[in-house]
Wavefront OBJ file of the C-alpha trace (Angstrom):
o trace
v -92.226 39.253 260.764
v -95.349 37.379 259.646
v -98.383 37.456 262.005
v -97.707 33.976 263.352
v -94.249 35.061 264.538
v -95.490 38.393 265.860
v -98.065 36.590 268.028
v -95.287 34.502 269.549
v -92.594 37.159 269.873
v -94.358 40.437 270.790
v -94.941 41.176 274.438
v -92.377 38.705 275.702
v -90.145 39.430 278.754
v -86.891 41.225 277.969
v -83.899 38.946 277.629
v -81.653 38.576 280.689
v -79.453 35.736 281.979
v -82.563 33.989 283.351
v -86.112 35.085 282.417
v -89.573 33.556 282.208
v -91.022 32.537 278.918
v -94.263 34.429 279.561
v -94.737 37.922 280.958
v -95.856 37.296 284.565
v -98.945 38.792 286.204
v -98.031 42.025 287.904
v -100.770 43.260 290.222
v -100.208 46.722 291.649
v -101.931 49.984 292.405
v -98.964 51.929 293.745
v -95.484 51.970 292.137
v -92.549 53.299 294.181
v -89.625 55.269 292.766
v -86.303 55.212 294.600
v -85.200 58.709 293.535
v -86.804 61.956 292.480
v -85.393 61.567 288.962
v -86.952 58.100 288.769
v -90.264 59.559 289.923
v -90.185 62.177 287.163
v -89.132 59.581 284.519
v -91.816 57.188 285.732
v -94.518 59.576 284.691
v -93.623 58.779 281.110
v -93.914 55.025 281.553
v -95.583 53.100 284.421
v -96.708 55.273 287.273
v -100.040 54.013 288.701
v -101.915 50.756 288.538
v -105.010 52.291 286.875
v -102.873 53.192 283.913
v -101.517 49.652 283.604
v -98.362 47.825 284.508
v -95.877 45.497 282.869
v -98.520 42.811 282.054
v -100.726 45.425 280.341
v -97.803 46.875 278.367
v -96.882 43.419 277.120
v -100.414 42.753 275.788
v -100.602 46.224 274.260
v -97.301 45.574 272.524
v -98.645 42.312 271.082
v -101.834 43.876 269.752
v -99.971 46.866 268.294
v -97.624 44.553 266.391
v -100.533 42.477 265.128
v -102.546 45.507 263.875
v -99.524 47.441 262.619
v -100.423 50.495 264.714
v -98.663 53.237 266.619
v -100.012 52.434 270.085
v -102.635 50.264 271.800
v -104.567 50.949 274.997
v -106.716 48.487 276.887
v -110.300 48.788 278.081
v -112.308 46.681 280.493
v -114.582 45.344 277.739
v -115.136 45.479 274.034
v -118.029 47.894 274.509
v -115.874 50.302 276.496
v -113.241 50.168 273.813
v -115.933 51.354 271.400
v -117.310 54.021 273.708
v -113.901 55.372 274.670
v -112.776 55.500 271.071
v -115.886 57.530 270.153
v -115.549 59.821 273.129
v -111.960 60.571 272.167
v -112.977 62.422 269.027
v -116.375 64.077 269.635
v -117.764 67.003 271.594
v -121.112 68.805 271.877
v -122.425 69.853 268.454
v -120.563 67.118 266.534
v -122.096 64.460 264.350
v -121.019 60.850 263.757
v -121.904 58.358 261.052
v -122.457 54.778 262.291
v -123.018 51.671 260.264
v -126.612 50.396 260.425
v -125.170 46.886 261.043
v -123.423 47.883 264.264
v -123.398 45.906 267.468
v -126.586 46.902 269.261
v -124.946 48.248 272.452
v -122.878 50.497 270.191
v -126.148 51.825 268.638
v -127.621 52.371 272.093
v -124.564 54.267 273.290
v -124.791 56.580 270.314
v -128.530 57.118 270.339
v -128.969 57.412 274.066
v -125.765 58.429 275.800
v -124.025 60.609 273.213
v -127.305 62.297 272.356
v -127.626 63.509 275.958
v -124.408 65.509 275.432
v -125.300 67.052 272.047
v -123.647 64.550 269.738
v -125.848 63.601 266.804
v -125.753 60.116 265.180
v -126.825 59.228 261.675
v -126.842 55.575 260.653
v -125.795 54.545 257.161
v -126.258 51.560 254.860
v -123.260 49.271 255.481
v -122.928 48.780 251.689
v -122.795 52.470 250.945
v -119.105 52.494 250.026
v -117.816 55.706 248.417
v -121.334 57.171 248.436
v -120.865 57.915 252.181
v -119.225 61.123 251.031
v -122.685 62.512 250.353
v -123.517 62.102 254.029
v -120.507 64.059 255.270
v -121.186 67.483 256.815
v -118.777 70.037 258.301
v -119.520 68.822 261.866
v -119.065 65.100 261.053
v -116.111 63.971 263.174
v -116.286 60.198 263.108
v -117.288 57.381 260.791
v -117.756 54.195 262.762
v -117.641 50.950 260.824
v -118.053 47.332 261.901
v -116.957 44.897 259.164
v -118.475 42.405 258.798
v -121.630 43.768 260.388
v -123.039 42.373 263.588
v -125.725 39.710 263.044
v -126.005 40.237 259.227
v -122.336 40.222 258.189
v -122.183 42.827 255.479
v -118.585 43.581 254.545
v -117.795 47.310 254.218
v -115.553 49.120 251.788
v -113.087 50.410 254.375
v -110.701 52.088 251.937
v -113.676 54.079 250.474
v -114.838 55.050 253.944
v -111.334 56.079 254.886
v -111.009 58.305 251.864
v -114.316 60.045 252.650
v -113.353 60.498 256.322
v -109.960 61.934 255.361
v -111.433 64.363 252.864
v -114.068 65.476 255.385
v -111.706 65.933 258.302
v -113.200 63.015 260.261
v -111.674 59.897 261.883
v -112.518 56.382 260.747
v -112.905 53.895 263.613
v -113.311 50.225 262.674
v -114.493 47.386 264.929
v -112.279 44.587 263.739
v -113.297 41.875 266.238
v -114.616 39.425 263.670
v -111.262 39.060 261.938
v -109.300 38.634 265.142
v -106.816 41.120 263.778
v -105.390 38.310 261.636
v -107.637 38.222 258.580
v -108.041 42.005 258.106
v -105.847 45.094 258.808
v -108.033 48.232 258.889
v -105.075 50.586 259.598
v -103.343 49.370 256.405
v -106.578 50.274 254.511
v -106.737 53.856 255.861
v -108.532 53.575 259.252
v -107.403 55.877 262.103
v -108.409 53.632 264.985
v -109.178 49.939 265.384
v -111.142 48.498 268.295
v -111.478 44.890 269.402
v -113.572 43.010 271.913
v -110.578 41.014 273.116
v -113.121 38.961 275.053
v -113.642 37.121 271.780
v -110.761 35.741 269.714
v -107.858 37.427 271.520
v -108.682 35.694 274.773
v -110.220 32.637 273.053
v -111.376 30.891 276.166
v -114.516 32.717 277.275
v -113.128 33.438 280.712
v -112.395 37.177 280.772
v -113.672 40.553 279.543
v -111.317 42.969 277.793
v -111.160 45.480 274.923
v -108.418 47.150 272.956
v -108.004 50.436 271.001
v -105.168 50.694 268.513
v -104.296 54.032 266.971
v -102.609 54.664 263.641
v -100.622 57.683 264.778
v -99.508 59.682 267.787
v -102.246 62.281 267.533
v -105.037 59.660 267.618
v -103.205 57.717 270.367
v -103.051 60.807 272.577
v -106.774 61.453 272.190
v -107.592 57.848 273.066
v -105.359 57.835 276.092
v -106.934 61.046 277.404
v -110.415 59.580 276.995
v -109.578 56.404 278.897
v -107.770 58.429 281.579
v -110.748 60.709 282.172
v -113.361 57.930 282.438
v -111.157 55.906 284.773
v -110.983 52.783 282.653
v -108.968 49.931 284.189
v -108.181 46.361 283.169
v -107.116 43.827 285.718
v -103.639 42.391 285.423
v -105.144 38.867 285.505
v -107.430 39.556 282.518
v -104.507 41.113 280.609
v -102.402 38.013 281.369
v -105.187 35.632 280.232
v -105.610 37.563 276.971
v -101.858 37.697 276.352
v -101.672 33.969 276.785
v -104.567 33.556 274.333
v -102.731 35.716 271.729
v -99.989 33.054 271.461
v -102.375 30.618 269.788
v -104.584 33.139 268.049
v -103.379 32.387 264.495
v -103.753 28.601 264.905
v -107.188 28.943 266.518
v -108.478 31.252 263.825
v -107.424 28.865 261.111
v -109.303 26.060 262.873
v -112.379 28.271 263.375
v -112.279 29.209 259.704
v -112.078 25.615 258.628
v -115.010 24.489 260.844
v -117.036 27.585 259.977
v -116.730 27.119 256.216
v -117.528 23.402 256.449
v -120.556 23.989 258.612
v -121.757 26.905 256.434
v -121.464 24.807 253.217
v -123.376 21.964 254.861
v -126.102 24.325 256.040
v -126.415 25.886 252.575
v -127.528 22.491 251.249
v -130.310 22.085 253.868
v -133.863 22.515 252.607
v -134.724 24.335 255.866
v -132.241 27.086 255.101
v -133.151 30.138 253.101
v -129.738 31.907 253.141
v -126.277 31.660 254.671
v -124.757 34.978 255.725
v -121.045 34.257 255.472
v -118.652 36.738 253.845
v -116.872 33.976 251.965
v -120.079 33.055 250.120
v -120.671 34.800 246.758
v -124.276 35.659 247.668
v -123.316 37.321 251.002
v -123.448 41.160 250.924
v -120.022 42.622 250.356
v -118.446 39.315 249.328
v -116.258 40.941 246.659
v -114.989 43.482 249.134
v -114.184 40.630 251.536
v -112.304 38.821 248.823
v -110.323 41.948 247.984
v -109.398 43.094 251.520
v -109.511 40.038 253.798
v -107.188 37.022 253.960
v -109.627 34.670 255.618
v -112.862 34.221 257.571
v -113.444 33.512 261.256
v -115.953 31.080 262.696
v -118.857 33.510 263.123
v -121.623 33.710 260.555
v -125.401 33.833 260.205
v -128.104 31.573 258.815
v -131.666 32.544 257.800
v -134.124 29.698 258.073
v -137.324 29.442 256.104
v -140.297 30.717 258.126
v -141.232 28.445 261.008
v -143.639 28.653 263.927
v -142.171 29.329 267.328
v -142.590 25.738 268.649
v -140.449 24.425 265.779
v -137.724 27.028 266.466
v -137.743 26.165 270.134
v -137.467 22.439 269.367
v -134.427 23.156 267.174
v -132.556 24.961 269.958
v -133.569 22.568 272.698
v -132.145 19.613 270.735
v -128.708 21.131 270.419
v -125.916 19.568 272.514
v -122.507 20.755 271.272
v -123.813 24.205 270.316
v -124.436 26.191 273.478
v -126.973 29.002 273.731
v -125.099 31.928 275.189
v -123.919 35.419 274.346
v -120.476 36.427 273.146
v -118.395 34.207 270.853
v -114.790 33.670 269.863
v -114.049 30.965 272.441
v -113.191 27.377 271.832
v -116.788 26.291 272.138
v -119.536 26.368 269.474
v -122.546 28.629 269.976
v -125.941 29.168 268.294
v -128.510 31.799 269.252
v -131.674 33.264 267.752
v -131.133 36.901 266.796
v -133.447 39.641 265.514
v -131.762 42.011 263.021
v -135.086 43.721 262.317
v -134.980 45.332 265.747
v -131.625 47.025 265.118
v -132.157 48.881 261.842
v -133.043 52.447 260.915
v -131.198 53.319 257.701
v -131.960 49.980 256.115
v -134.691 47.408 256.484
v -134.307 43.722 257.285
v -136.931 42.074 255.106
v -136.319 38.346 255.532
v -139.141 36.652 257.437
v -137.567 33.432 258.759
v -135.635 33.034 262.004
v -132.048 34.205 261.926
v -129.404 32.173 263.673
v -125.970 33.467 264.681
v -123.578 30.563 264.726
v -120.044 30.440 266.103
v -118.120 27.395 264.885
v -115.857 26.268 267.730
v -113.011 23.886 267.777
v -114.959 20.651 268.204
v -114.731 17.933 265.576
v -116.705 19.076 262.542
v -118.456 15.678 262.267
v -119.854 16.107 265.782
v -120.996 19.652 264.991
v -122.806 18.534 261.840
v -124.422 15.559 263.661
v -125.608 18.005 266.366
v -127.245 20.283 263.753
v -128.760 17.266 262.033
v -130.456 16.250 265.279
v -131.698 19.798 265.820
v -133.252 19.968 262.322
v -134.907 16.602 262.883
v -136.457 17.867 266.134
v -137.569 21.049 264.409
v -139.218 19.147 261.571
v -140.984 16.837 263.979
v -142.389 19.692 266.043
v -145.926 20.852 265.568
v -146.128 24.047 263.543
l 1 2 3 4 5 6 7 8 9 10 11 12 13 14 15 16 17 18 19 20 21 22 23 24 25 26 27 28 29 30 31 32 33 34 35 36 37 38 39 40 41 42 43 44 45 46 47 48 49 50 51 52 53 54 55 56 57 58 59 60 61 62 63 64 65 66 67 68 69 70 71 72 73 74 75 76 77 78 79 80 81 82 83 84 85 86 87 88 89 90 91 92 93 94 95 96 97 98 99 100 101 102 103 104 105 106 107 108 109 110 111 112 113 114 115 116 117 118 119 120 121 122 123 124 125 126 127 128 129 130 131 132 133 134 135 136 137 138 139 140 141 142 143 144 145 146 147 148 149 150 151 152 153 154 155 156 157 158 159 160 161 162 163 164 165 166 167 168 169 170 171 172 173 174 175 176 177 178 179 180 181 182 183 184 185 186 187 188 189 190 191 192 193 194 195 196 197 198 199 200 201 202 203 204 205 206 207 208 209 210 211 212 213 214 215 216 217 218 219 220 221 222 223 224 225 226 227 228 229 230 231 232 233 234 235 236 237 238 239 240 241 242 243 244 245 246 247 248 249 250 251 252 253 254 255 256 257 258 259 260 261 262 263 264 265 266 267 268 269 270 271 272 273 274 275 276 277 278 279 280 281 282 283 284 285 286 287 288 289 290 291 292 293 294 295 296 297 298 299 300 301 302 303 304 305 306 307 308 309 310 311 312 313 314 315 316 317 318 319 320 321 322 323 324 325 326 327 328 329 330 331 332 333 334 335 336 337 338 339 340 341 342 343 344 345 346 347 348 349 350 351 352 353 354 355 356 357 358 359 360 361 362 363 364 365 366 367 368 369 370 371 372 373 374 375 376 377 378 379 380 381 382 383 384 385 386
């Protein structure tokens, strides 16, 4: 099946003479078994609410089908999906390699939390490619990639990272949130584990928090399950249901986000106020050729570097926006624009650009209205003192 059909068919209720179209919300902590044999068998399937019920299994089935994996487990947020995936494969004395373009909370977890338990983190240039082999050591157990990178959108050579991980006896974990699981398939390119902040495109409506971890094989799946089990991770049935409902329109929404994002990025590239557009589909964007080789499309999230401006002008720009909200997260139906600071989140590489960096999420509004909104914001910025 193609992705569009998988998103409609996977995780649906089993056929019977009369059944609902959607998997219903099943809220439960305790499950009862009528016989001892049922009780023993239940331990292999659904046994306790913290481990998920029918609603959770349906969503996991949908994500597994989309990513082409062996098994998916859910987490209460995208960040916990990242942290649980890392915890599944490390112990005291181990070392991990993390992209220098990673989501800042991921960096903090590695540098602060894992360090307390004797796990060392080294950050690498996101454009390192096959040269990452030189950074591998006998105690390197994980390479953690995020492609494109958070805030700066470098696209990584996942097949090269996978080869280095495999040769060094390590696992490759890839944060695939940007692609929505539709435009890129890390497992097909050699990754061992894929994580998503389902809060973003999977849900698509900015009304729940959820994460997912999809494993390539049974061995990795077992390690992930044990990690989630021990830290007591639990996703509400309601959030699982909302996300599963969002999955049904994921392909259509991503195509619309892509269309608006590209149109907006091209318009911004022509503005005299703009120094650079950080969009993987643009030739000048870092890792563009890798994106063109491995991806089948682009989502609605990208970056823009403005020419240097004084703070009052930047404030005037944001205060003039109407359709673009100022708020964290992304992936919902609404457009967002925030001021970000890549220079604060680097150690292996240096962010040298001086102008303000905007992170833009192109929502599903009419593109004419979005461009007009940006036009007003630039006018306000240019009129501001400084």
